[in-house]
matplotlib code that plots the C-alpha trace (Angstrom):
import matplotlib.pyplot as plt

x = [-22.6, -25.4, -27.0, -30.4, -32.2, -35.3, -37.8, -36.9, -35.4, -32.2, -30.1, -26.6, -24.0, -23.3, -20.2, -18.8, -20.4, -17.3, -15.0, -13.8, -13.0, -10.8, -8.7, -7.5, -7.7, -6.6, -8.8, -12.1, -11.6, -11.1, -14.8, -16.2, -15.5, -18.8, -20.3, -20.0, -23.6, -24.9, -28.6, -30.3, -32.9, -35.4, -39.6, -40.0, -43.8, -46.1, -46.1, -42.3, -41.7, -40.4, -37.3, -36.7, -36.5, -34.7, -31.8, -31.7, -30.8, -28.2, -26.8, -27.5, -24.9, -22.0, -22.1, -22.1, -19.3, -16.9, -17.9, -16.7, -13.5, -13.7, -15.1, -13.6, -9.8, -9.1, -5.8, -6.4, -6.3, -9.6, -10.9, -9.5, -11.8, -15.2, -18.2, -20.5, -24.2, -27.0, -29.9, -33.1, -35.0, -38.6, -38.7, -42.3, -40.7, -41.6, -39.5, -40.9, -40.3, -36.9, -36.1, -37.4, -35.6, -32.3, -32.7, -33.5, -30.9, -28.1, -29.6, -29.1, -25.7, -25.4, -22.9, -23.1, -26.1, -27.2, -30.5, -31.2, -34.7, -35.7, -33.8, -36.1, -35.3, -31.8, -31.7, -33.6, -31.0, -28.0, -29.7, -30.3, -26.8, -24.8, -27.0, -26.3, -22.5, -22.5, -23.9, -23.3, -19.7, -18.8, -21.7, -21.1, -22.8, -21.8, -24.3, -23.5, -26.3, -26.6, -29.0, -30.7, -29.2, -30.6, -27.6, -28.2, -27.1, -23.3, -23.5, -25.1, -26.1, -23.1, -22.0, -18.6, -20.5, -22.4, -21.3, -23.0, -21.9, -24.3, -24.3, -26.3, -29.3, -27.2, -24.6, -27.0, -28.7, -25.6, -25.1, -28.3, -28.2, -25.0, -27.5, -30.7, -28.0, -27.5, -31.5, -31.7, -35.3, -36.5, -38.8, -40.6, -40.0, -42.3, -41.0, -42.9, -41.6, -42.5, -43.7, -40.6, -36.8, -35.6, -38.1, -37.7, -34.4, -34.6, -37.0, -34.9, -32.1, -33.2, -34.5, -30.9, -29.3, -31.9, -31.0, -27.6, -27.3, -30.9, -31.9, -33.8, -36.1, -39.6, -40.8, -44.6, -45.1, -44.1, -45.6, -44.8, -47.4, -47.7, -44.7, -46.0, -49.7, -50.8, -52.7, -54.0, -51.5, -54.3, -54.8, -51.2, -50.5, -53.0, -51.6, -48.1, -49.9, -51.8, -48.4, -47.2, -43.7, -41.7, -39.6, -40.7, -38.1, -38.4, -36.6, -39.6, -38.6, -40.3, -44.2, -44.3, -42.4, -43.8, -47.4, -46.6, -44.9, -48.0, -50.3, -48.0, -48.2, -52.2, -52.8, -50.5, -47.8, -44.7, -41.9, -39.5, -38.6, -35.0, -35.4, -32.9, -34.5, -36.0, -34.1, -35.4, -38.4, -41.2, -40.5, -39.2, -42.0, -44.6, -44.0, -42.8, -42.3, -43.5, -40.4, -37.5, -35.1, -37.4, -36.4, -33.6, -31.7, -28.5, -26.6, -23.6, -23.4, -25.9, -25.4, -24.8, -21.7, -18.9, -16.4, -15.7, -15.3, -18.7, -20.3, -18.9, -20.2, -23.8, -23.6, -22.3, -25.5, -27.5, -26.7, -27.4, -30.5, -31.8, -35.4, -35.9, -38.2, -34.9, -33.1, -32.2, -28.5, -26.2, -22.7, -22.7, -24.1, -21.3, -18.7, -20.3, -20.1, -16.2, -15.1, -16.7, -14.8, -11.5, -11.7, -12.5, -9.5, -7.4, -9.0, -7.6, -10.8, -14.4, -14.0, -16.6, -14.4, -11.1, -13.1, -14.9, -11.1, -10.7, -13.8, -13.2, -10.1, -10.7, -10.8, -12.1, -12.3, -15.2, -16.0, -14.2, -15.6, -13.8, -14.6, -13.0, -14.6, -14.2, -13.0, -14.2, -18.0, -18.2, -19.5, -18.3, -17.1, -17.3, -18.3, -21.7, -23.2, -26.4, -28.3, -31.3, -34.0, -33.8, -34.3, -32.7, -30.6, -29.7, -26.1, -25.0, -27.7, -26.7, -28.5, -32.8, -34.2, -36.4, -37.4, -38.5, -37.1, -35.5, -32.2, -30.2, -27.4, -25.3, -24.7, -22.6, -20.0, -19.1, -15.5, -15.1, -13.6, -16.3, -18.9, -17.6, -19.2, -18.4, -19.6, -20.7, -20.2, -18.1, -17.4, -17.1, -14.6, -14.6]
y = [-20.2, -17.4, -16.6, -14.7, -13.3, -14.4, -13.0, -15.1, -19.0, -19.8, -21.3, -23.2, -24.6, -28.5, -28.0, -24.7, -25.5, -27.9, -25.5, -25.3, -28.7, -28.2, -25.6, -27.6, -28.7, -25.3, -23.4, -25.9, -25.1, -21.4, -19.8, -18.5, -14.5, -13.0, -12.6, -9.5, -8.3, -6.6, -5.8, -5.4, -2.8, -3.4, -3.6, -6.6, -7.1, -4.8, -4.0, -3.8, -6.6, -9.0, -6.6, -6.7, -10.7, -10.5, -8.1, -10.2, -13.2, -11.6, -10.4, -13.7, -15.8, -12.7, -13.5, -17.1, -16.8, -15.0, -17.7, -20.6, -19.0, -18.9, -15.5, -12.3, -12.6, -10.4, -10.4, -12.6, -9.8, -8.6, -11.7, -14.0, -15.3, -14.1, -14.9, -12.4, -12.9, -11.6, -9.6, -8.8, -5.7, -5.0, -1.2, -2.2, 1.1, 3.5, 6.1, 5.8, 2.0, 2.2, 4.4, 2.1, -0.7, 1.2, 1.7, -2.0, -3.0, -1.0, -2.1, -5.7, -5.2, -4.7, -2.0, -2.4, -1.4, -2.2, -0.7, 0.3, 0.2, 3.5, 6.7, 8.4, 5.8, 5.8, 9.9, 9.5, 6.5, 8.4, 11.5, 9.7, 7.5, 10.6, 12.2, 8.7, 8.5, 12.0, 11.3, 8.0, 7.1, 3.9, 2.6, 4.1, 2.7, 2.6, 2.5, 0.6, 1.2, -0.8, 0.7, 4.0, 6.1, 9.3, 11.9, 14.0, 11.2, 11.9, 15.2, 17.3, 14.9, 13.2, 11.6, 10.0, 7.3, 6.4, 4.4, 3.9, 1.3, 1.9, 4.2, 6.8, 8.1, 11.2, 8.6, 5.9, 8.3, 9.2, 6.0, 5.9, 8.9, 7.4, 5.1, 7.4, 10.3, 7.5, 6.5, 9.1, 7.6, 9.0, 12.4, 12.3, 11.0, 10.9, 11.2, 9.0, 8.2, 7.6, 10.3, 11.1, 12.1, 9.5, 9.7, 13.4, 12.9, 10.9, 13.3, 16.2, 14.8, 13.3, 16.4, 18.6, 15.5, 15.5, 19.4, 18.7, 15.3, 15.5, 19.0, 17.8, 15.2, 16.6, 15.8, 14.8, 14.3, 14.4, 12.9, 11.5, 9.2, 8.1, 5.1, 1.2, 2.8, 2.8, -0.7, 0.4, 1.8, 1.8, 5.7, 6.2, 4.0, 5.3, 8.7, 7.9, 6.3, 9.4, 11.3, 9.9, 9.3, 7.0, 6.3, 6.2, 7.1, 6.1, 5.3, 3.0, -0.1, -3.2, -3.2, 0.0, -0.8, -4.4, -2.8, -0.2, -2.1, -4.8, -1.6, -0.2, -3.7, -4.0, -0.5, -1.5, 0.9, 0.0, 2.9, 2.0, 1.7, 3.8, 1.9, 1.7, -1.2, -3.3, -6.3, -7.7, -8.7, -9.4, -6.8, -9.2, -11.5, -9.1, -7.5, -10.8, -10.1, -6.4, -5.7, -7.4, -4.3, -1.9, -2.4, -0.9, -1.2, 0.4, -1.6, -2.1, -5.4, -7.6, -11.6, -11.6, -9.8, -11.4, -12.6, -15.9, -14.8, -13.1, -16.6, -18.3, -15.9, -16.1, -19.8, -19.9, -18.0, -20.0, -23.0, -21.7, -20.1, -22.8, -21.4, -18.9, -16.9, -16.3, -15.1, -11.5, -10.9, -7.9, -8.1, -4.9, -6.2, -9.0, -6.5, -4.7, -7.2, -8.3, -4.6, -5.0, -7.9, -6.4, -3.6, -5.3, -7.3, -3.9, -2.4, -5.2, -4.7, -4.3, -0.5, 1.3, 4.7, 2.4, 0.5, 3.1, 4.8, 1.2, 1.6, 5.0, 3.4, -0.1, -1.6, -4.8, -7.5, -10.1, -12.4, -10.1, -6.8, -4.7, -0.8, 1.5, 3.7, 7.7, 9.4, 12.3, 11.4, 7.3, 6.8, 3.7, 3.8, 0.8, -0.2, 0.4, -1.5, -0.9, -3.7, -4.3, -7.0, -10.1, -13.2, -15.8, -17.8, -14.8, -13.7, -12.4, -13.4, -16.6, -16.5, -15.2, -13.5, -15.1, -18.4, -15.6, -16.2, -12.7, -11.7, -8.4, -8.2, -5.3, -2.8, -0.1, -0.6, 2.7, 2.0, 3.3, 6.3, 7.5, 6.8, 9.1, 12.2, 15.0, 15.7, 18.4, 16.5, 18.5, 15.7, 16.4, 14.0, 13.0]
z = [53.8, 54.4, 57.6, 57.9, 61.0, 63.1, 60.3, 57.7, 57.1, 58.0, 55.6, 56.2, 53.6, 55.3, 53.8, 55.1, 58.7, 58.5, 58.1, 61.5, 61.5, 58.7, 60.9, 63.1, 66.7, 68.2, 65.8, 66.8, 70.4, 70.2, 70.1, 67.1, 65.8, 65.7, 62.1, 60.5, 59.6, 56.8, 56.8, 53.6, 53.8, 51.6, 50.1, 50.9, 51.0, 48.7, 44.8, 44.4, 46.5, 43.5, 42.9, 46.5, 46.8, 43.5, 45.1, 47.9, 45.6, 44.2, 47.6, 49.2, 46.4, 46.6, 50.3, 50.1, 47.5, 50.5, 53.0, 50.5, 50.4, 54.3, 55.2, 55.7, 56.7, 59.1, 62.0, 65.3, 67.2, 65.2, 65.9, 62.8, 59.7, 60.2, 58.0, 56.1, 57.6, 55.3, 57.7, 55.7, 57.2, 55.1, 54.8, 52.5, 50.2, 53.3, 54.3, 57.9, 57.4, 56.1, 59.0, 61.4, 60.4, 60.4, 63.6, 64.3, 62.3, 64.3, 67.4, 66.3, 65.4, 61.7, 61.1, 57.3, 55.4, 52.1, 50.0, 46.5, 45.3, 45.8, 45.7, 48.1, 50.8, 50.3, 50.8, 53.4, 54.8, 53.8, 56.1, 59.3, 59.0, 59.1, 62.0, 63.5, 62.8, 64.3, 67.5, 68.2, 66.8, 68.8, 66.2, 63.3, 59.8, 56.9, 53.6, 50.3, 47.6, 44.6, 42.7, 44.1, 40.9, 41.7, 41.0, 43.5, 46.6, 45.1, 43.8, 47.0, 49.1, 49.3, 52.2, 53.9, 55.3, 51.4, 48.6, 45.2, 43.3, 40.2, 37.8, 38.4, 36.3, 34.4, 33.3, 32.5, 30.4, 28.6, 27.4, 26.2, 24.5, 22.5, 21.1, 20.8, 18.5, 15.9, 15.6, 12.7, 12.1, 15.4, 15.1, 18.7, 22.0, 25.1, 28.3, 31.2, 34.9, 38.3, 40.6, 42.8, 43.2, 40.5, 38.1, 38.0, 37.6, 34.6, 32.9, 33.3, 32.2, 29.4, 28.4, 28.8, 26.7, 24.2, 23.7, 23.0, 21.6, 19.1, 19.1, 16.2, 18.1, 19.5, 23.2, 22.3, 25.9, 29.1, 32.2, 35.7, 37.5, 41.4, 42.1, 42.7, 42.8, 38.7, 38.0, 34.9, 32.2, 29.6, 29.8, 29.6, 26.8, 24.8, 25.3, 24.4, 21.0, 20.2, 20.8, 17.6, 19.3, 17.7, 21.0, 24.6, 27.3, 30.9, 33.7, 35.2, 37.4, 38.8, 38.3, 37.0, 33.9, 33.3, 33.0, 31.1, 28.6, 28.8, 28.3, 24.8, 23.4, 24.3, 22.4, 19.7, 20.0, 17.8, 19.1, 20.9, 24.6, 25.4, 29.0, 32.5, 33.6, 30.5, 30.2, 33.3, 35.8, 33.4, 31.2, 27.9, 28.1, 28.5, 25.2, 23.7, 19.6, 19.6, 21.4, 19.2, 17.7, 19.8, 23.6, 24.7, 28.0, 29.8, 32.2, 34.0, 32.7, 30.3, 30.2, 26.5, 27.0, 25.0, 26.9, 28.2, 32.3, 31.6, 30.2, 33.1, 35.6, 34.3, 33.8, 37.6, 38.5, 36.7, 38.7, 41.9, 40.5, 38.6, 37.7, 35.0, 37.5, 39.4, 36.5, 37.5, 38.1, 38.6, 38.7, 40.4, 43.4, 43.2, 42.9, 45.9, 48.0, 47.0, 47.6, 51.2, 51.8, 50.1, 52.2, 55.4, 54.9, 53.8, 57.1, 59.0, 61.0, 61.1, 62.5, 60.1, 59.9, 58.9, 56.0, 54.7, 54.4, 52.0, 50.3, 49.0, 47.0, 46.4, 42.8, 42.2, 39.7, 38.9, 35.8, 33.6, 35.1, 36.9, 38.7, 41.1, 43.7, 43.0, 46.5, 45.7, 46.1, 46.0, 43.0, 41.4, 38.3, 35.9, 32.7, 30.9, 27.8, 25.9, 24.5, 22.7, 22.6, 20.1, 20.4, 21.9, 19.0, 16.8, 16.9, 19.9, 21.8, 23.2, 27.0, 26.8, 30.2, 32.6, 30.1, 27.7, 24.6, 24.1, 25.6, 24.6, 22.2, 23.4, 20.6, 22.7, 25.4, 27.5, 29.0, 32.5, 31.4, 28.7, 31.4, 33.8, 34.7, 36.7, 40.5, 42.3, 45.7, 48.4, 50.9, 54.3, 56.0, 59.9]

ax = plt.figure().add_subplot(projection="3d")
ax.plot(x, y, z, "-o")
ax.set_aspect("equal")
plt.show()
């Protein structure tokens, strides 16, 4: 069961509504414990609304799973078993809006904030939450980050109240470089990204790691473009083709990635795309046959990871969301919610300081995937995989993406210790 606030449709599982009656007469007569509110702060309107809605589906499914087993199990003194409630707050992708809805979420009783689709928004939220928690310790807030991957967020700007469940950009780039270093035919690359903190960090780290891993590869072009404002990527695609690049490295996501790949296809660019997010949100369908063997993506998990647990996990997602257009599933978002539930139960309380103390040492597993939080910087450590786009049905590609007929074959798997990078975080603890 998940319940949304007054701004969105409320959905309640009939089976779970009956749950109190299965607990006996005494439980039925007792007042129901207040639910634990989770506030998702995300762009739900505007050019990146599709990414926000895709995140919501993942989080809603994860919340449903926790509630289906009776919710978060707390001692009677702490209110007993409590359901999770997922509430949506539209940031419109803007810092000012994100801060405004953060205040609304706190005023509405949320103490757990979830966000990810913008490192700029995440940095603003971290700063605001730090100040809020210092000013108002009785209403402390914890921030769970599922995809804002600017490395600075768990390095120079690390916060005790912020926990990142995605691999940061430098970790993702290192995984891609593990594949690029073996691409002996590659002589030149074009770097392109969104002009904000995350996009800038991707290009900066690409330059650094190329210098270490492949000093023989020339950077034949480098460009930043406005985020979520470019409607026509043909001028960029023409420059990429004219540069003679054999590959593009990009951290683009959402429509900025889809439109870039479509434009590259239209101008006849035949090189590879080394991407952070080329495996979803329309990208495979956009590039089509031209992407076979050429579009490479790094992720915490891919549907074609060859384990029984992974396959069962993915099939259960497809049962919950049968439409091909809804095919955007991320293991890390499921692990995030599982880690939260586990930490709440270990704390035996909804007190945020107690929950944070458990989160920073949490270890969690689901669908054959495991990970643990590193206390030094609150950066989740987990395996990473790199996949290359192929036709569905080719060896290693049982599942396609978004009904496109194309999926990603895993070509590299990095264990958590291989994906881990050092941190410069100097954590200030309460």
